[in-house]
RODO-2510 file (C-alpha; in nm, 4 decimals, decimal comma):
residues 575
     n   res          X          Y          Z
     1     m    10,8139    12,7343     8,3736
     2     r    10,6733    12,7811     8,6842
     3     k    10,7582    12,4500     8,9731
     4     s    10,5347    12,4586     9,2405
     5     v    10,6775    12,4105     9,6164
     6     i    10,7218    12,0377     9,7481
     7     d    10,6797    12,0769    10,1199
     8     v    10,9161    11,8005    10,2436
     9     c    10,9220    11,7617    10,6670
    10     r    11,1324    11,5873    10,8211
    11     i    11,2077    11,4381    11,1891
    12     w    11,5767    11,5036    11,1634
    13     g    11,6358    11,7553    10,9846
    14     a    11,9689    11,6805    10,7398
    15     a    12,0967    11,9852    10,7065
    16     g    12,4317    12,0858    10,8083
    17     f    12,4763    11,7278    10,8599
    18     l    12,6147    11,5618    10,5541
    19     l    13,0003    11,5381    10,4901
    20     a    13,0667    11,6906    10,1386
    21     g    13,0873    11,4592     9,9162
    22     l    12,8715    11,2034    10,0149
    23     a    12,6212    11,1460     9,7546
    24     a    12,9529    11,0646     9,5471
    25     g    12,9892    10,7696     9,7497
    26     a    12,6551    10,6541     9,7387
    27     s    12,6963    10,4227     9,4573
    28     e    12,9751    10,2029     9,6958
    29     a    12,6603    10,1399     9,9283
    30     a    12,3716    10,1510     9,6446
    31     p    12,2798     9,7167     9,6036
    32     t    12,4385     9,7122     9,2758
    33     p    12,8084     9,5442     9,3368
    34     d    13,0759     9,5396     9,1036
    35     k    13,2510     9,1956     9,1432
    36     p    13,3319     8,9183     8,8349
    37     e    13,0241     8,7824     8,7347
    38     t    12,9941     8,4139     8,7178
    39     v    12,6592     8,3497     8,6763
    40     v    12,6446     7,9682     8,5182
    41     e    12,3914     7,9609     8,2019
    42     a    12,1203     7,7255     8,3746
    43     p    11,9690     8,0197     8,6274
    44     f    12,1055     8,3253     8,3809
    45     g    11,7423     8,4221     8,2973
    46     a    11,6143     8,4543     8,6984
    47     y    11,9377     8,6574     8,7677
    48     l    11,9240     8,8944     8,4445
    49     a    11,5831     8,9264     8,5545
    50     g    11,6564     8,9851     8,9033
    51     r    11,9242     9,2987     8,8110
    52     h    11,6667     9,4298     8,6173
    53     a    11,3856     9,4819     8,8935
    54     q    11,7122     9,5510     9,0906
    55     h    11,7836     9,8259     8,8501
    56     m    11,4021     9,9620     8,8404
    57     r    11,4546     9,9434     9,3184
    58     d    11,2047     9,6634     9,2860
    59     y    11,3579     9,5050     9,5589
    60     q    11,1171     9,2329     9,6253
    61     s    11,1294     9,1349     9,2602
    62     a    11,5116     9,1205     9,2491
    63     v    11,5322     8,9247     9,6152
    64     r    11,2913     8,6487     9,4526
    65     w    11,4870     8,6098     9,1289
    66     f    11,7761     8,6571     9,2785
    67     e    11,7230     8,3942     9,5450
    68     d    11,5693     8,1416     9,2269
    69     a    11,8447     8,1995     9,0668
    70     l    12,0678     8,1038     9,3648
    71     r    11,9760     7,7717     9,4473
    72     a    12,0803     7,7156     9,1135
    73     d    12,3874     7,7404     9,1406
    74     p    12,4955     7,8625     9,5911
    75     e    12,8381     7,8828     9,5495
    76     s    12,7865     8,2009     9,2757
    77     p    13,0163     8,5040     9,4366
    78     e    12,8178     8,7198     9,2179
    79     l    12,4691     8,6046     9,2944
    80     i    12,5949     8,5411     9,6908
    81     t    12,6427     8,9428     9,6877
    82     r    12,3160     9,0644     9,4863
    83     t    12,1268     8,8674     9,7380
    84     f    12,2569     8,9176    10,0605
    85     l    12,1928     9,3031     9,9390
    86     m    11,8722     9,2366     9,8776
    87     d    11,7390     9,0478    10,1753
    88     a    11,8718     9,3129    10,3534
    89     s    11,6745     9,6507    10,1359
    90     v    11,3561     9,4273    10,2488
    91     g    11,4803     9,3338    10,5777
    92     r    11,4479     8,9440    10,5490
    93     f    11,7497     8,9761    10,8297
    94     d    11,7418     8,6306    10,8707
    95     r    11,8438     8,5452    10,4996
    96     a    12,0683     8,7786    10,4983
    97     q    12,2196     8,6840    10,8032
    98     a    12,2818     8,3156    10,6200
    99     l    12,4690     8,5434    10,3172
   100     a    12,6767     8,7891    10,5116
   101     e    12,9300     8,5458    10,6012
   102     s    12,9559     8,4001    10,2734
   103     e    13,0223     8,7163    10,1544
   104     l    13,2827     8,8371    10,4058
   105     k    13,4434     8,5126    10,2917
   106     l    13,4801     8,6872     9,9471
   107     d    13,5376     9,0824    10,0206
   108     a    13,6405     9,0572    10,4172
   109     t    13,6091     9,4495    10,3465
   110     d    13,1834     9,4339    10,3232
   111     a    13,0108     9,7011    10,5970
   112     m    12,6750     9,5576    10,5268
   113     a    12,7666     9,2130    10,6033
   114     e    12,9420     9,3113    10,8808
   115     l    12,6908     9,5347    11,0161
   116     v    12,3706     9,2581    10,9309
   117     l    12,6320     9,0589    11,1541
   118     l    12,6166     9,2881    11,4185
   119     v    12,2778     9,3335    11,4896
   120     e    12,2550     8,9506    11,4717
   121     r    12,5140     8,9226    11,7791
   122     v    12,3683     9,2212    11,9831
   123     k    11,9962     9,0343    11,8898
   124     a    12,1695     8,7440    12,0337
   125     g    12,2923     8,8960    12,3642
   126     d    12,6555     8,8388    12,2009
   127     k    12,7696     9,1457    12,3615
   128     t    13,1980     9,0713    12,3154
   129     g    13,0959     8,9769    11,9253
   130     a    12,9050     9,2580    11,8893
   131     a    13,1879     9,4348    12,0318
   132     a    13,4410     9,2978    11,7875
   133     l    13,2232     9,3657    11,4664
   134     a    13,2075     9,7130    11,5236
   135     d    13,5156     9,7468    11,5424
   136     a    13,6551     9,5864    11,1992
   137     l    13,3670     9,8238    11,0307
   138     p    13,5505    10,0844    10,8116
   139     q    13,6919    10,3533    10,8734
   140     e    13,6979    10,4921    10,5158
   141     g    13,3501    10,4367    10,2514
   142     v    13,0100    10,5096    10,2205
   143     h    12,9521    10,3280    10,5792
   144     r    13,1923    10,5660    10,7461
   145     f    12,9493    10,6901    10,9816
   146     v    12,8325    10,3871    11,0495
   147     r    13,1440    10,2589    11,2849
   148     p    13,1477    10,4839    11,5533
   149     l    12,7541    10,5053    11,6554
   150     a    12,8447    10,1386    11,6263
   151     r    13,1485    10,1404    11,8490
   152     a    12,9744    10,3473    12,1164
   153     w    12,6559    10,1395    12,1630
   154     t    12,8300     9,7558    12,1699
   155     r    13,1141     9,9584    12,4615
   156     m    12,7563    10,0611    12,6520
   157     a    12,6325     9,7625    12,6724
   158     l    12,9382     9,5745    12,7868
   159     g    12,9688     9,9499    13,0456
   160     d    13,2217    10,0810    12,9208
   161     v    13,1132    10,4339    12,9074
   162     a    13,4433    10,6288    12,8679
   163     g    13,5243    10,4058    12,5813
   164     a    13,1983    10,4658    12,4356
   165     d    13,2148    10,8090    12,4542
   166     e    13,5713    10,7825    12,3177
   167     a    13,4362    10,6479    12,0016
   168     l    13,1569    10,9181    11,9392
   169     q    13,4933    11,1743    11,9540
   170     a    13,5660    11,0072    11,5774
   171     f    13,2503    11,2185    11,4492
   172     e    13,4981    11,5308    11,4986
   173     k    13,6779    11,4458    11,1375
   174     f    13,3599    11,4983    10,9429
   175     n    13,1889    11,7990    10,8679
   176     g    12,8691    11,9299    10,9818
   177     f    12,8385    11,5903    11,2191
   178     a    12,8728    11,8386    11,5351
   179     p    12,4840    11,8080    11,6205
   180     l    12,4595    11,3955    11,5984
   181     k    12,7534    11,3612    11,7926
   182     f    12,5863    11,5765    12,0649
   183     y    12,2508    11,4122    12,1089
   184     q    12,3954    11,1104    12,1030
   185     l    12,6255    11,1419    12,3402
   186     g    12,3435    11,3127    12,5468
   187     i    12,1389    10,9985    12,4960
   188     l    12,4592    10,7800    12,5632
   189     y    12,4771    10,9442    12,9041
   190     d    12,1365    10,9653    13,0580
   191     f    12,1259    10,6148    12,9519
   192     a    12,3973    10,5568    13,1885
   193     g    12,2729    10,8127    13,4379
   194     d    12,4515    11,0893    13,4091
   195     a    12,2494    11,3747    13,3918
   196     e    12,4527    11,6503    13,4315
   197     r    12,7049    11,5315    13,1293
   198     a    12,3349    11,4529    12,9515
   199     a    12,2195    11,8043    13,0176
   200     d    12,5598    11,9801    12,9010
   201     n    12,5907    11,7543    12,5820
   202     f    12,1739    11,8133    12,4765
   203     k    12,2910    12,1895    12,5291
   204     q    12,5602    12,1713    12,3055
   205     a    12,3545    11,9882    12,0536
   206     l    12,1236    12,2215    12,0584
   207     e    12,3209    12,4678    12,0129
   208     a    12,5327    12,3120    11,7364
   209     s    12,1963    12,2467    11,5349
   210     g    12,0531    12,5204    11,2932
   211     q    11,6824    12,4536    11,2939
   212     l    11,5148    12,2491    11,5617
   213     n    11,3811    11,9259    11,4628
   214     w    11,1593    11,6987    11,5825
   215     r    11,4152    11,3853    11,7425
   216     l    11,6061    11,6268    11,9154
   217     s    11,3310    11,8524    12,0869
   218     d    11,1243    11,5533    12,2102
   219     s    11,4308    11,4112    12,3345
   220     l    11,5527    11,6815    12,5420
   221     a    11,1904    11,7508    12,6615
   222     n    11,1630    11,3685    12,7529
   223     f    11,4687    11,4728    12,9553
   224     y    11,3910    11,7767    13,1675
   225     r    11,0480    11,6449    13,1994
   226     r    11,2185    11,3048    13,3855
   227     h    11,4256    11,5580    13,5342
   228     g    11,1316    11,7976    13,7405
   229     r    11,1967    12,1023    13,4399
   230     d    10,8693    12,1097    13,2958
   231     d    10,8817    12,4851    13,1949
   232     e    11,1903    12,4386    12,9981
   233     a    11,0103    12,1351    12,8444
   234     q    10,7196    12,3728    12,7732
   235     a    10,9842    12,6176    12,6233
   236     l    11,1446    12,3559    12,4221
   237     y    10,8705    12,2693    12,2015
   238     q    10,6836    12,6225    12,1640
   239     r    11,0770    12,6932    11,9920
   240     f    11,0000    12,4182    11,7833
   241     v    10,6758    12,5229    11,7073
   242     r    10,8004    12,8867    11,6642
   243     d    11,1032    12,7313    11,4246
   244     n    10,9310    12,4862    11,1872
   245     a    10,6016    12,7349    11,1345
   246     g    10,3349    12,5327    10,9981
   247     s    10,4200    12,1989    11,1594
   248     e    10,1775    11,9850    11,3612
   249     l    10,3900    11,7501    11,4550
   250     a    10,4307    11,8785    11,8017
   251     e    10,0704    11,9095    11,8680
   252     s     9,9073    11,5811    11,7146
   253     v    10,2495    11,3890    11,9030
   254     l    10,1275    11,5817    12,2833
   255     a     9,7503    11,5732    12,2769
   256     r     9,8091    11,1937    12,2400
   257     r    10,0629    11,0951    12,4747
   258     p     9,9470    11,0148    12,8505
   259     a     9,9906    11,2750    13,1254
   260     g    10,2619    11,2387    13,3908
   261     v    10,6187    11,1507    13,3755
   262     p    10,7559    10,9605    13,0931
   263     p    10,9720    10,7273    13,0603
   264     p    11,2574    10,7235    12,8688
   265     l    11,3680    10,7103    12,5275
   266     i    11,6218    10,4416    12,5882
   267     g    11,5807    10,1850    12,8155
   268     s    11,9195     9,9505    12,6930
   269     a    12,2261     9,9821    12,4806
   270     e    12,0506     9,7935    12,1703
   271     d    11,7681    10,0478    12,1846
   272     g    12,0256    10,2633    12,1671
   273     l    12,1872    10,1175    11,8454
   274     a    11,8379    10,1459    11,7215
   275     e    11,8709    10,5054    11,7920
   276     a    12,1744    10,5473    11,6690
   277     l    12,1069    10,3848    11,2867
   278     f    11,7593    10,5905    11,3266
   279     d    11,9907    10,9238    11,3132
   280     l    12,1924    10,7684    11,0385
   281     a    11,9739    10,6760    10,8353
   282     s    11,7059    11,0407    10,9106
   283     v    12,0379    11,1943    10,8140
   284     v    12,1063    11,0022    10,4329
   285     n    11,7769    11,0031    10,3880
   286     q    11,8644    11,2457    10,0386
   287     p    11,8158    11,1262     9,6558
   288     e    12,1526    11,0375     9,5980
   289     t    12,1867    10,8280     9,9247
   290     l    11,8029    10,6532     9,9399
   291     d    11,9349    10,2801     9,9829
   292     l    12,1596    10,3543    10,2498
   293     a    11,8871    10,5535    10,4522
   294     l    11,6573    10,1841    10,3704
   295     l    11,9309     9,9555    10,5050
   296     y    11,9809    10,1651    10,8177
   297     s    11,6259    10,2212    10,8758
   298     r    11,5878     9,8315    10,8253
   299     c    11,8679     9,7880    11,0152
   300     a    11,7007     9,9880    11,3283
   301     l    11,3451     9,8150    11,3026
   302     e    11,5254     9,4772    11,3597
   303     l    11,6207     9,5834    11,6418
   304     r    11,3520     9,8277    11,7574
   305     p    11,1088     9,6811    11,5783
   306     h    10,7975     9,9003    11,7331
   307     m    10,9438    10,2266    11,7005
   308     v    10,7612    10,4164    11,5334
   309     l    10,9727    10,7155    11,4517
   310     a    11,1655    10,4149    11,2799
   311     q    10,8135    10,2954    11,1457
   312     l    10,7194    10,6560    10,9567
   313     l    11,1002    10,6890    10,8123
   314     l    11,1564    10,4078    10,6325
   315     a    10,7305    10,4863    10,5051
   316     d    10,9080    10,7653    10,3201
   317     v    11,1768    10,5983    10,1691
   318     l    10,9618    10,3680    10,0195
   319     s    10,7462    10,6234     9,8851
   320     a    11,0359    10,8742     9,7651
   321     q    11,1478    10,4840     9,5972
   322     n    10,8296    10,5125     9,4178
   323     k    10,6895    10,2135     9,6084
   324     p    10,4126    10,3624     9,7484
   325     e    10,2278    10,0093     9,8290
   326     l    10,5193     9,8977    10,0680
   327     s    10,5508    10,2379    10,2358
   328     l    10,1297    10,1760    10,3068
   329     a    10,1809     9,7935    10,4356
   330     t    10,4807     9,9809    10,6616
   331     l    10,2682    10,2521    10,7887
   332     a     9,9864     9,9920    10,9056
   333     e    10,2083     9,8565    11,1352
   334     i    10,1611    10,1771    11,3496
   335     p     9,9103    10,1602    11,5954
   336     q     9,6459    10,3982    11,5878
   337     s     9,6788    10,4530    11,9274
   338     s    10,0028    10,5805    11,8851
   339     p    10,1228    10,9477    11,9430
   340     y    10,2607    10,9681    11,5471
   341     w     9,9207    10,8397    11,4052
   342     w     9,7867    11,2075    11,2653
   343     s    10,1859    11,1453    11,0758
   344     a    10,1214    10,8256    10,9916
   345     r     9,7612    10,9134    10,8300
   346     l     9,9177    11,2058    10,6620
   347     r    10,1309    10,9474    10,4832
   348     i     9,8936    10,7309    10,3813
   349     a     9,6954    10,9778    10,2009
   350     a    10,0073    11,0676    10,0472
   351     n    10,0573    10,7307     9,9249
   352     l     9,6901    10,6532     9,8092
   353     e     9,7627    10,9596     9,5636
   354     l    10,0754    10,8558     9,4219
   355     l     9,8425    10,5125     9,3795
   356     d     9,6021    10,6992     9,2154
   357     r     9,3510    10,6404     9,4515
   358     m     9,1843    10,9761     9,4955
   359     d     8,8736    10,9627     9,5779
   360     e     9,0302    10,7478     9,8982
   361     a     9,3268    11,0181     9,9574
   362     i     9,0732    11,3352     9,9276
   363     d     8,8333    11,1186    10,1892
   364     q     9,0619    11,1153    10,4370
   365     l     9,2093    11,4475    10,4426
   366     k     8,8680    11,6079    10,4648
   367     e     8,7820    11,3502    10,7795
   368     m     9,0989    11,4447    10,9214
   369     a     9,0538    11,7473    10,9248
   370     a     8,6952    11,7695    10,9973
   371     e     8,8220    11,5563    11,3415
   372     e     9,0245    11,8623    11,3937
   373     p     8,9117    12,1679    11,3118
   374     t     9,1993    12,3603    11,4947
   375     r     9,4718    12,2156    11,2693
   376     a     9,5074    12,3379    10,8631
   377     g     9,8171    12,0165    10,8060
   378     a     9,5420    11,8108    10,5840
   379     d     9,3994    12,1445    10,4560
   380     m     9,7264    12,2158    10,3270
   381     q     9,7725    11,8593    10,2085
   382     l     9,4602    11,8334    10,0514
   383     g     9,5105    12,1984     9,8284
   384     d     9,9117    11,9999     9,7205
   385     l     9,6858    11,7206     9,6016
   386     l     9,4137    11,8980     9,3844
   387     r     9,6054    12,1653     9,2737
   388     g     9,8671    11,8672     9,1312
   389     k     9,5484    11,7144     8,9786
   390     k     9,4548    12,0472     8,8237
   391     r     9,0970    12,1397     9,0395
   392     f     9,2352    12,4158     9,1194
   393     t     8,9183    12,6066     9,2153
   394     e     8,8849    12,3194     9,4706
   395     a     9,2977    12,3513     9,5654
   396     v     9,2045    12,7424     9,6637
   397     d     8,9491    12,6511     9,8856
   398     a     9,1487    12,3559    10,0994
   399     y     9,4213    12,6936    10,0858
   400     d     9,1925    12,9406    10,2350
   401     e     9,0469    12,7366    10,5194
   402     a     9,4346    12,6232    10,6441
   403     i     9,5363    12,9851    10,6310
   404     r     9,2013    13,0444    10,8200
   405     r     9,2876    12,8320    11,0506
   406     f     9,6954    12,9432    11,0636
   407     e     9,5093    13,2976    11,1044
   408     a     9,2859    13,1552    11,4263
   409     a     9,5701    12,9689    11,6008
   410     g     9,8037    13,2678    11,5743
   411     m    10,0573    13,0592    11,3816
   412     p    10,3129    13,2142    11,1728
   413     e    10,2661    13,3029    10,8443
   414     r    10,3948    13,0321    10,5687
   415     w    10,5247    13,1503    10,2425
   416     s    10,5221    12,7969    10,1111
   417     l    10,1210    12,8134    10,1787
   418     y    10,0049    13,2380    10,0162
   419     y    10,2966    13,0619     9,7406
   420     s    10,0775    12,7436     9,6721
   421     r     9,7294    12,8991     9,6798
   422     g     9,9164    13,1680     9,4821
   423     i     9,9287    12,9146     9,1790
   424     a     9,6095    12,7703     9,2146
   425     l     9,4392    13,1027     9,2736
   426     e     9,6289    13,2425     8,9199
   427     r     9,5415    12,8623     8,7512
   428     s     9,1586    12,9466     8,8295
   429     g     9,1608    13,3254     8,6408
   430     q     9,1805    13,4399     8,9533
   431     w     9,5029    13,7419     8,8711
   432     q     9,4084    14,0333     9,1354
   433     r     9,3925    13,7506     9,4270
   434     a     9,7417    13,6007     9,2828
   435     e     9,9356    13,9117     9,2246
   436     a     9,8301    13,9283     9,6150
   437     d     9,9688    13,6219     9,7005
   438     l    10,2845    13,6047     9,5586
   439     r    10,3546    13,9262     9,6747
   440     h    10,3188    13,8514     9,9822
   441     a    10,5049    13,5167     9,9796
   442     l    10,7773    13,7467     9,8883
   443     e    10,7690    13,9599    10,1886
   444     l    10,7995    13,6902    10,4188
   445     k    11,0643    13,5422    10,1726
   446     p    11,2586    13,7792    10,0392
   447     d    11,4799    13,6607     9,7074
   448     q    11,2396    13,3034     9,7519
   449     p    11,3759    13,1892     9,3502
   450     l    10,9734    12,9495     9,3401
   451     v    10,8505    13,2576     9,3759
   452     l    11,0656    13,5173     9,2180
   453     n    11,0355    13,3091     8,9189
   454     y    10,6757    13,1864     8,9374
   455     l    10,5728    13,6090     8,9780
   456     g    10,8183    13,7124     8,7406
   457     y    10,7384    13,4140     8,5067
   458     s    10,3238    13,5401     8,5503
   459     w    10,3858    13,9331     8,5047
   460     i    10,6010    13,8652     8,1352
   461     d    10,3267    13,6093     8,0210
   462     r    10,0215    13,8775     8,0513
   463     g    10,2593    14,2056     7,9433
   464     e    10,2823    14,3621     8,2376
   465     n    10,6005    14,4953     8,4288
   466     l    10,8392    14,3623     8,1896
   467     q    11,1286    14,4739     8,3330
   468     r    11,1055    14,3583     8,6956
   469     g    10,9342    14,0225     8,5862
   470     l    11,2476    14,0120     8,3665
   471     q    11,5187    14,1022     8,7188
   472     m    11,3208    13,8937     8,9209
   473     i    11,3531    13,5462     8,6808
   474     q    11,7134    13,6695     8,6956
   475     k    11,7964    13,6679     8,9755
   476     a    11,5277    13,3090     9,0345
   477     v    11,8664    13,1940     8,7768
   478     e    12,1039    13,3288     8,9939
   479     l    12,0226    13,1739     9,3090
   480     r    11,9416    12,8340     9,1640
   481     p    12,1796    12,7876     8,7851
   482     e    12,1300    12,4365     8,8308
   483     d    11,7208    12,4271     8,7980
   484     g    11,5901    12,3793     8,4505
   485     y    11,3215    12,4615     8,4915
   486     i    11,3636    12,8431     8,5892
   487     v    11,6558    12,8507     8,3585
   488     d    11,3179    12,7802     8,0853
   489     s    11,1645    13,0539     8,3126
   490     l    11,4457    13,3449     8,1926
   491     g    11,4372    13,1557     7,8606
   492     w    11,0959    13,2212     7,7836
   493     a    11,1081    13,5488     7,8961
   494     h    11,3438    13,6729     7,6277
   495     y    11,0899    13,4432     7,3705
   496     r    10,8127    13,6544     7,4967
   497     l    11,0199    13,9816     7,5025
   498     g    11,1390    13,9051     7,1524
   499     d    11,4477    13,8464     7,1815
   500     y    11,5129    13,5085     7,0513
   501     p    11,9408    13,5056     7,0459
   502     s    11,8817    13,5145     7,4541
   503     a    11,6194    13,2495     7,4640
   504     v    11,8359    13,0919     7,2912
   505     q    12,0834    13,0302     7,4783
   506     y    11,8680    13,0025     7,8120
   507     l    11,6874    12,7124     7,6799
   508     e    11,9604    12,5343     7,5254
   509     k    12,1056    12,5613     7,8540
   510     a    11,7417    12,4130     7,9877
   511     i    11,7380    12,1322     7,8166
   512     e    12,1217    12,0410     7,9118
   513     l    11,9904    12,0487     8,2858
   514     v    11,6224    11,8780     8,2266
   515     p    11,6851    11,6995     7,8770
   516     e    11,3367    11,4810     7,8601
   517     d    11,0839    11,7846     7,9537
   518     p    10,8077    11,8448     7,7098
   519     t    10,7685    12,1344     7,7389
   520     i    11,1391    12,3041     7,7875
   521     n    11,2027    12,0978     7,4531
   522     d    10,9004    12,3081     7,2641
   523     h    11,0174    12,6058     7,4038
   524     l    11,3520    12,6293     7,2295
   525     g    11,1277    12,4783     6,9497
   526     d    10,9167    12,7367     6,8827
   527     a    11,3000    12,9810     6,9944
   528     y    11,4825    12,7918     6,6626
   529     w    11,1930    12,8450     6,4603
   530     q    11,1855    13,1995     6,5031
   531     s    11,5885    13,2267     6,4411
   532     g    11,5177    13,1173     6,1640
   533     r    11,6600    12,7309     6,1863
   534     p    11,3712    12,5456     6,0955
   535     f    11,4931    12,1992     6,0743
   536     e    11,6534    12,2520     6,4085
   537     a    11,2984    12,3422     6,5394
   538     r    11,0698    11,9918     6,4108
   539     y    11,4104    11,8104     6,5723
   540     q    11,2272    11,9337     6,9555
   541     w    10,8982    11,9388     6,8427
   542     r    10,9153    11,6269     6,7642
   543     r    11,0766    11,5186     7,0880
   544     a    10,8438    11,7595     7,2667
   545     l    10,5843    11,4312     7,1387
   546     q    10,7720    11,1864     7,2457
   547     f    10,8295    11,2957     7,6226
   548     g    10,4630    11,2785     7,7117
   549     p    10,3183    11,6266     7,7014
   550     q     9,9966    11,6975     7,8454
   551     d     9,6608    11,6368     7,7188
   552     d     9,6456    11,9613     7,6334
   553     e     9,9535    12,0506     7,4783
   554     i    10,0522    11,7797     7,2031
   555     k     9,7816    11,9142     6,9082
   556     p     9,9475    12,2449     6,9388
   557     i    10,2740    12,0856     6,8626
   558     q    10,1453    11,8970     6,6268
   559     a    10,0313    12,1674     6,4371
   560     k    10,3322    12,3113     6,4566
   561     l    10,4808    12,0294     6,2776
   562     d    10,1781    12,0307     5,9902
   563     g    10,2489    12,3744     5,9276
   564     g    10,0550    12,5808     6,1796
   565     s    10,2046    12,9456     6,3520
   566     v    10,4445    12,9707     6,5745
   567     p    10,3955    13,2112     6,8940
   568     t    10,5910    13,5199     6,8186
   569     a    10,7006    13,7872     7,0728
   570     g    10,3755    13,8840     7,3253
   571     a    10,1863    13,5461     7,1711
   572     a     9,9568    13,3146     7,3056
   573     r    10,0872    13,1785     7,6732
   574     g    10,4095    12,9547     7,6708
   575     g    10,4782    12,6609     7,9321
***
């Protein structure tokens, strides 16, 4: 099965930052506490509704149900715990703070309750109380990365620079956290007025990072400009553009920034803690740890409500949790005068697409493309949107314009853009152009598994370059053995070549990896049928129908169940 690229660009690159095993411990932070359930009968309906909403990640509804239940049974440990976590998750810090002390009486090691109270103490100006709460944060468990950051900035509030430095050295025991440690030390010493140590730590952060991320680039450039090193700042921005081919972040932000010496990024220790929590939220902004990213970004915004990068991150997390309406509300809080408004508008269009408000999303992207005729980002996103809706010819037009703009600007070519246009061209019946794009994508990114898979699959599906196509898909499976869609491609390639035993082998593996995909179930049914296993074939076809196939796939599957023919090797195209 062919699988398209989803290009996700984060402000803080997470590669190399995550400690192995973090995702496995994410359930500790997810709002699903495992405590004795002592809910009394009266609020039980509201409690059950709250748990269902929480399971569906509808935290806005969950908190309302839990609050209703808690009013009826205010001493319930289960309700206190769940209501507290939901209040924090939706950003209701006044209520979360009121419940945090009750939660700590139930569980003195609850790191989120300690963090919420710490944020409250920082905002209240209680420097000593905040430092004590930072010291109480756990050194183990999924929240273990918060403690060094909180201890560092609460000590900065007390004027203890040496203590703040010592606190950040705790990151030494965590694999992959060197870039974050040195970056935090850089902004810490910059805030303290020690330019020499700040520059040294910023330099080490650059050396420790792989691909340059925007936050580090912008912070260091800000430092350079405030110290009369404008050429180095400009060179750093140019490096960011080079390392992140196709990213318009630097261009769109710099175009709207006022001239002159910029103000420091951090104006207080409170700002520093907000920055630290934002950085950590960016690091854990992964599918397995979205709840952590949500909680930390909420804490950052509680400390610094108008931190636009944190607002963008929160919007991304909410979109990833399938809450586009909440993401739109967050983006609406960003002023149109912000240098990040262009980035916000791209996200607004993406959320409109999620809400199936397609005409509005398309109009917005076309308007943006017309406003900035040298930028390609809006056209790229428009192409992805149209391709996702199977409007392939229109998608090709959008990708054509994006590539034209890249070439005109002298920007490096992006393999993913040629790959995406290649898919749209192939699906719109323009095979010669499609093949050229897919080949070019491989030239730009040799051994890219998605491109290997799509081009190899297309060749086999067309009866061309059969052995080379099979080898390419085999290579893609070697590179991504747990990608069920690529494994499905290999199984279906064997099917198309008439090797039904091998087809069954790989398609069964694909089903293990993606059990509810209708196309893979359909493919396995066909392979069973050709292997003389008709009962199992019919079972898989029925499963395929249960899992919501596309409209144009339903009739062929139903026809096979009704006794129609099953495609053989080299016959009609498969998924």
